[in-house]
N, C-alpha and C positions, 0 to 999 in steps of 0.2 A: 482468411479474407472472404468477404461475401462474394457469392457467385455473381458473375456478370449478368446483367439483365438480358433476358431472351426476348426476341421480337414476339409480339402478341400474335397468336394464330387467329385467323378469321374463321372460327368454327361454323359460322352461319352457312357457309357455302355447302358443306357436306349435307346438312339436313335439307336445304332447299333443293339440291340436286336429287336427293332421295325422294322428296315429295313429287318432283317433276316426273321422275321415272314411274312412281306409283300411280300418279294421275294418268300418265300415258297408258299404263297397263289397264287401269280401270276403264278408260275411255275405249280402249280396244275391246275389252270384255263386254262393255255396254252395247257394242254393235249387235249382240245377240238379242237385244230388246227390239231391234228394228228389223222386221222381216224383209224389208226392201234393201237393206244394206248388203253390198257385195261381200260375199264370203261370210255372211252371218252364221254363227254357230247356234245350235239348239242346246240350251242348258238342260241337262238331265238331272233329275233329283228324285229321291224316293218320296219326297213330299211334293206332290203335284199341285196342290191347291194352296193358296195363300192362307196363312194362319191369321185370322182376324182377332186381334186383342183390342180392348178399349185403349185409345191413345192416352198417354200420360204427358202432361204439359209442364214445362219448366220455363222460367224467365231469366235465370242468372247466367246461363251459358251464352246467350246472344243479346240479352236485354230486350228481347221480344218474346212473345208467347210461342214456344217451340216444342214440337214433339221430341221427347227425350231420345227417341231412337234415331233422329236425324241430326243430332248435335255432334259435331266432330270433336269438340272439347270433352274431356272426361267428366261428366256431370253425375253426381251421386245424389239420390233423393231419399230422405227419410220422411215418409208421408204421414198423414194424420193417423192412420191405423197403427203404424209403427210407433208413433209418438205415444199413443195411449197404451199400447202393449208393453212399452219399456217401463212403465210405472215409475218414471224418474221424477225427481223434484226439481232438478236444475238442468241447464244445457249440458253440463258435464256428464250427467247420467245418460243422456241421449247419445252423445258422441262416444262415450265409453264402450258402447256396444256396436258402434258403426263399423262396418268392415273396412280394413286397410287404413285405419287411422290409429294414432297412438296418443293416449291421454296419460300423462305422468301419474304415478301413484298418489301424489299429493293433490292432484286435480287442478294444478295451476297452469299447465302448459299442454298445448296440442301440437303434434307434429304431423305434417303431410309429406310423405316421400322423403323423410330424413331432414327436412327443413323445419326450423324451430317456430316458436310461438310468435315472435315478432315478424316472421315472414308470412303470416296468415292475416288476411284482411277480414274483419268481422263487419257484417252489414246487418242492420235491423230494418226489415222491409225495404231492402235495397239501398239504405243510407249508411254512411260511415258512422261508427260509434266513436264518440269522444270519451277517452278514458285513459287508462294506464298506457304508457309507451310500450310496455312489454305485453299488453293484453292479459296480465297475470290473473285478474279476477273475473274476466268475462265468462269463463266456463261455469262459475258458480254464482254469478251475479244475475243471470237471466233465468227466470222461473220456467220450468217445462210446461206448466199449466197454461201459460199465455201463448205457447207456440203451436201453430197449426201444422207447419212442415218446415223442413230444413233442406236447402239446396247447397251442395258442396262441389266446388270445382277443385279437382286435384291437378296441380300444376299451375304455371304462370297464367295470370289473367290481366296483365297490365294494359293490354289494348283496350279493354272495356273499363277497367277500374283504376288504372294508373299505379302510383307508388304503393308499396306495401303488399301488393298481390303477387309477391315473388314465388311463394310456395303454393298458394291457393286462396280460395275465398269460401267463407262460411256465411251464407245468407239465411238469417233467421226470420221467417215470415210469421207474424202474429195472427191470431184468430181474426178473420175478416167478417164484415157485416154479412148478414144472411136475410133472406126474405122470411117473413113470419116472425116468430118469437122463440128464442132458445135461451135456456139457462143451464149452466154447468156448475156443479159444486164438487170439490175434491178435498178430502181430509186424509192425511197420512201421518202415522207415527212409527218410528223404528229405533232400534238400538242394537249393539252387538251382544254377543252371548254373555258378556260380563256386565251388561247394563250401562256401558260407556258409549260415548259419541251419540247420545240419543238425539233424535231429529224429529221436528214437528213441522208439518206444512198444512196451511189452510189456503185454499184458492177458490176463486169464483169468477165466472164470466157471464156476460149478458149480451145477446146479439139479436138484431131484429131489423125490420124495415120493410120496404116495398120496392118496386122498380124505380121509384124516384129518389127515395131517401133511405139510407141504411146507417146503422150504428153498431159498434162493437166496444164493449167496456170490459176490463179485467182488473182484478186485484189479487195479490198474492202475499202471503206472509210465510217466511221460512226462519226457523230458529234451530240452531244446531249447537250442541255442546262439543267440546274438543275431545279428540282421541289422543291420549298421552302415553308415552313410554318413559320409564325412568332410566336415566343415564347418569354417568359420573362426569362432572366438569373438573378437569385437572388444571388448577390455576398456575399461571406462569407470569413472572415479572421480569422485565429485561435487566440483565446484568452483564456487562462486558460483551455486549453484542449477542448474547444468548439468553434464553429463558431459564429462570430458576424458580423452584418452589418458594413461596413467601417465607417459609420457616428457615430457609437458607440465605435469605437476602440480608445484606449488611444494614439496611435501613430498619431501625428498631420499630418505628411507627408501622411499617408494612408488616413486619414479623408479628406484631401484636394484633393487628386489625384483620388480616386475611388468613384464612385456613388454606391448606394445600389443596383441598378438594371440597366440592359440594355435591350432594345428591341433587340432581336436576330433573325436573319434569319437562320433557320435550314434547310439544304438541305437533303431531303429524296430520291432524285435521284441526283447523282453527275454530275458535268459538265465533259463531256468526249469527247476526240478525239482519235479514234482508227483507225489505218491503218494496213492492212494486205496484204501481198504479198507472193505468194507461187506457188508451182506446183510440177509436177511429170513427170519423163521420164522413159519409159519402153522400153527395147530392148530384143527381143527374139533372142538370138545369134544363137541358133540352137534348135533342138527338145529337147535337154536335159538341156540347160543352158539359163537362163534369168537374166538380170541385171536391177536394178532399182535405181533411185535417187530421193529423196524427199527433198524439201526445204520449210520451213515455217518461215516467219518473221512477227513479230508484234511490232508495236510501239504505245504507248498510253500515254496520259496525262490525269490526273483526278484531279479535285478540288472539295472540298465540305466544307461548313461551318457547324459548330456544336457548342455545348456548352461543353467545356472541364470540366471534373470533378474537376481537380486542375491544376493550372498553376503557374510556378515559376515567381515571380516578380523580379524587379531590386532593391527592397527595402530589407533592412536587419534588423534583430532584434536579438540581442544577438549573433551577428556575423554570422547568418545563413540567407539565402534568405527566404523571406516571401512567403509562398504558398497561392494562392488565389483560392477559390472554385468557380466553375460555371462561367468561363470566356469564352466569345465568341472567337472562334478560327477558323482557316482555315487550312485544310490539302491539300497538293499538292504532287502529284505523277507523276514521269516521268519514265516510265518503257520500257524496250526493251527486246525482246526475239528472238532468232533464233534457229531453229532445222534443222539439216541436217542428212539424213540417206542414206546409201548406202546398197543395198541388192543384194545378189547373191543366186539364186535358181538353184539347180542342181538335176536332176532326172536320176541317172545312169541306173535304170531299171524302168519298169512301176509301180512296187509295192513299190518303195522306193523314198522318196523325202527328200532333205536337203535344209534348208534355213538359210543363215547366214546374219546377219544385224549388221552393225556398225553405231551407233547413237551418234551424238554429240548435246548436248543442252547447250545453254548459255543464262543466264538471268541477266539483270542489273536492279536494283531497286534504285530509288533516291526519298526519301520521307522526307518531312519537315513539321512541324506544326508552324504556326505563330499566335500570338495574334492579333485579329482585333483591339481592342483599345490599341495598344502597348504603346502609350505615357502615358496612365493612369497607366501603370505598371512600369513606370520609364525608358523605353527604348527610346533612341534617334531616332532609325530607326526601321523599320519593320524587317529588317534582324537581328538586335540585339536580337529580341524576339524569334528567331528560337529555336524550341524544338523538341524532339523526332526524331532527325536526324537518318535516316536509309539509308546508302549507302552500298548496298550489291551486290556482283557478285557471281553467282552460276554457276558452270560448271559441266557437267555430261557427262561421256563417258560410253557407254553401248555396250558390245559385247554379242550378242544373237545368239545361235545356236539351231535350231529346226529340228528334224528328225521325219518323218512320214513313218511308214511301214504298209502296208496292205497285210499280208500274205495270207488272203482269202477274199472273198467278204464280209463276215460278221464281220471281225475283223480289228481294226485299233489301232496300238500302236503309241503313240506320246511321244517323249522324248525331253527335253530341258535343255540347260545349259545357264546360264546368269551370267555375271560379270559386276557390275557397280562401277565406281569410281566417287565419289562426292567430289568436292572441293568448299569451301565457304570462301570468304573474305568479312567481314562485320563489320560495326561499331556497329551493334546490339548485336553481340556475338563473342566469340573467340572459334573456333572449329577446330580440326585437320581434315585432309582429311578422308573420310569415304568410306569403301569398302563393297559391298554386293556381295556375291556369292551364287548361288542356282542351284539346279538340280531337275527336276520333271519327273515323268513317269505316263502316263495315258493309260488306255486300254478301248476302245469302242468295245463292243461285242454284235452283233445281235444274241442273243441266239436262238430265234425263230422268225418266220416272224412277230409276234406281240410283241415281248419282246426285248428291247434294254437296256443294262447295260453300265454304265460308272463309272469307279472308278480309283483312283490314289492317289499319294502322292508327297510331295515336301519337300525338305530340304533347309533351308535358313541359311546362316551364315553372321552375321553383325559384322563388326569390333568394333562397339560400343555397340550394343544391344544384342549381343550373338547369339545363334542358336535357330532354331525352326523347328519342324516337323509338317506339316499340312496334313490332310487326307480328302478325299471326296469320297462318293459312292452314286450312285443313279441309278434309273431305271425308264423306262416308258413302260407301257403295254397297247396295243390297245385292249380294251375290246370289242368294237363295232365300226362301222364306225364313230359314233358321240360321242364316249366316250374313252378318253385316261386317264389312271390312272398314276400318277407320284409321285415318292417318292425320296427324296434327303437328304443326311446328309453331312454337310460341316463344316470344321473348318476354322477359320480365325484368323489372327493376325496382329498387328500393332506395329512396333518397335518404341521406343521413338524418337521423332523428335529432331533435333538439337535445335529448339526453346525451347522445353520442358526441355532440359538439360542445355543449355548454355546461353540463352538470358539474356542480362544485359543492359537494356535501359528503357527509359520512353515511355510508349505507347501513342497513340494519345490522349487518355483521360487524360493524365498527371499522370498516376499511374505507379510506377516502376514495371517492369516485370523482375523477377529474376528466372532463371532456377534452377532446382533441384540441380545441381552441383555448383552453384554460391554461394560464400560467400560475404556478404555485411554487415559488422558490423554497418555501419551508419544507416541501416534500421532495425537492430536487427536480421538479418539473419546470424547466426554464424556457421552454420553446412551445409555441403554438403551431399547430399543423392543420391542414385541410383534410377533408374526407371526400372521396369520390363516391358516387352512387354505386350500389351493388347492381350487377346486371346478370342475367341468366338467359340461357337458350335451352329449350327442351324440344326433343323430337320423340314422338311416340307412335306406335302402331298397335292396333287392337282388332280383335275378332269377337263378335257377340251375336247372340240369338235368343229368341224368346218364343215360348209357346204357352198354351194353357196349363201344361203340366210341368214344364221345366224351362230353365233359362241359364245362360252362362255368359261370361265376359272375361277375356284375357287381354292384358295390356303389357307391352314392353316399352320402357321409357329410358331416355338418356338425357341427363341434365348436367350442364356445366354452369357454374357460378363463378364470376370474376369479381375481383376487388371486394371480397368478403370482408365486411366490417366485423371485427372481433374484439372482445374485451381482453385486454392484456394486463398482466401484473408487472409493474415496474418498480424500481427501488429495491431495498433490501430490508428484511426483518420487519419489525414493527413500524418502520418508516416507509414501507412499501405502499403503493396505491394502485388503483385500477384506472386504466384509460382505454381509449378506442383507437384502432388503426385499421387501415386497409392492408390485410396481411396475406390472405390466402386465395387460391383458386380451388374449388371443390368440384369433383366429378362424381356424379351419382348415376348408377345404372341399376335397373331393377325390373321386376316382373310383378304384376298384380293379377290375381285370379279370384273370381267369385262365381257362385252358381247356386241354383235352387232346384229342388226336385220334389214333386208330389209323390211320396212313396205309396200312400194309400189314400182313400177318400178323406181321411181325417188326420193324416200325418204328413208333415212337410219338413224337409231338411234344407238348411241354408248353410253355405260354407264359403270362406274366403281365406286367402293367404297372400302375404306380401313378402318378398325377399329382395333386398337390394344391397349393393356394396358401395362404400364411400371411399374415395381416394382424395385425401388432402394433398394436393399436388405440390405444395410448398413446404410440407413438413411430414414427419412420420407420426405425428400425434393423432390419435383417433378423435372423432367428434364425440363429445361427452353426452351422456344420457340420451343416446340415440340407438334404440334397438334396430337391428337390421333384419329381423324376422318377426312377423306378426301372423297370427292365424286365429280364425274364429269358426266355431261350429254351433249351430242352433237347431233345435228340434221343436217344432210347433205341433201340438197334439190337441185336437178338440174332440173328445170322446162323445160329447153331446152338444147340441146347439147352445147350451147354457155355459159350457166350460171351455176354457183355453188354458193349456199347460205349456210352459216353455222351459227348456233346459238349454242354457247358453254357456259355452266354454270358450274362453279366450286365452291365447298363449302369447306372451311377450318374451322375446329373446334376450340374451345377455346384453349388457351395455356397460360402458365405462363411466367412471366418475372420479373426481378428485377428492383426496382426503389428506390428512396430515402426513400420511406415508407416501404420497404421490398419487399416481393414477392406478385405480383398482378396478376390478371387474365384478359386477353384480350378476349373479346367476339369473337365468330366465325363470319365469314363474307362470303358472296356469291357474286361472280363476274360474270357478264353476258357480253359476247363478241359476237358481230355480225360481220360477214365477208361476202364479196361478191366478186365474180370473173367473168369477162366477157371476152370471147375469140371470137371476131368477125370472123364468118366463111369466110368473104371475104378477111381477111388479115391474111395470114398464119403466125404463130409464135407470134402474138401479144396478150398480156393479159393485161387488165386493172383491177385493184383490189382496194378495199377500205374496211375499217372496223372501228368499234368503240369498244374500250376496256372499261370495266366497264360502260356499257351502262346506268345502273340504279344509278350511282353515289353512290356506296356503300362505307361507311367510314371504315377505318382500324385504329385500336388503334395505336397511335403513339409510344406506348411502344414496339411494335414489328416491327414498320416501318410505312409506310403510302402509300397512293395511290393518284396519281394526279387527280383522278376523271375521268369523260368521256374523253377518248383520241381518237381522230379521225385521220385517216391517209389515204393517197392516194398513189397509186403506179402504175408503168407500167413496164412490162417485155417484152422482145423481144428475141425470139430464132430463130436462123438460122441454 
């Protein structure tokens, strides 16, 4: 019998009480800042003077320009220097080397603190991207050459960004207008040690202007050939409720047409052609009014060969098509996206700012799967074997109003209103237009010179998923010049996606995908059901410090996710299907550590490590493809002003995955990357660079992806 339902515990009280205790402690300690306070204590430190470092500003943590050292939310910055030093071609290459993040070996998914790709919200210059529901292509869709910096929030950020920011936020900031005139050109070519998976990138950008008018334009072309490993596809045809080799099937047509096995090329890096064009115009109309226009266009084609779990043949048995297991197939995608945003900034008085943005996003997807040995399945042409067709058009209109009021030097109120209209026309599902409306209020309060508090709330209303209230509160206290204590409590939520509710198609693996609200009697799904939004609560505490020679940061975090929406397999055998249910509660506890040290005048070390545990509270099943240990060590060596050498080592711990044998465990792996950059002093603006990824040819279990082995590349940049 199923277990009796247990009353839901209100986990929010424990973190709130903890924050109150910590805030009380910080306020008591802060009395040392006030020499007139009764009982004030004199803080003793071996560092008697303040360490003055240039401030580093970010905008994603509070949606205002904020010093990164005063933001209680865990904000991670990949700045312009790090973007260039990474020598990456796409966003994936930048995040691959970022501390405390996990990018899957196939480059399709990003995980933050054990939460998956669909739990991460991607922003382009602060705006939501319109694209795949699973964000599956975003990491390799955005060119690194157009990126100025990346700001990452680790942990929930629903108070500022609403649904989908359950696990975190990745804000990609493109190259901005600059005074004067600047030109960047970048060309790169690479391949692995067998000449496979070769990659070519050509990119350029143009920026300029003055104090009144500024512009930024960029264009990028990326072309990549696939990385392939040969495997064996063992063909199976249903017989009496089990799979049997075609040679043993009683149907003579099947015996004659299908072999028992195929040698199959499986692509672990797809063939890709990606072109990007975009830019930004800024006009300072007067001291109070500024106008902006942003445009970004992406066109991509992708192909990859794989082994389909099941494929419909053109043979019939008892009046139904015969499904064939483990058939070599090819997926083809042709996708287009355009984003346009117009911005009006108005500051009627010095203490008050308004920003209104109208954003339009349009995404076209065209996907089809074809059987490679289509004639063996009884089809006359390749086109006749087409399966898993997905022609989708997604359109999004966003109205966003932001107000910032600074009544005093130590206080900032930020309020926002947002309305989104989403329209979808798709062969994959039938869904009505969907509207999202939200309002939030946030208060930043410099209580004392060493104590900064940030707290706020947001209300979201979804025409399909209902309403939700999210809260967040945090503070940071500067205990000493090299010690900042940080505490933060944040709630997150994710509304059910249209795919979870309405999808009705065969996925690329040949398995029917049926949303919770879909009824499909032919597969045994006779009932529609609703999905509740996922919600989460995170509490974290941290300690950090920075100086000119070294810096460190430690964070302890505890996250509980309720009403986790999971994909489930229902039915039996080749008549089974995937659907979505609110199934589990997940508890994640972990620690993050990172630091840097200037070992000598020209040698710097950077290191990071993450370790967490995941408890699936409703079952003993582990979370799949989720490594619980990550580590990174990088050495930067500049022997002369012209040279920069980097040695980067990343370790990814073991993880679980499903196979035909059940749940298996992939061993951990360590990748070593070597990079070099040379800027000849006699030629201003010229940079020659090269690198080898996976220098030691580390193997990756094909159950979680693969790696092409040692991959070398050469590149040249020119700046004017």
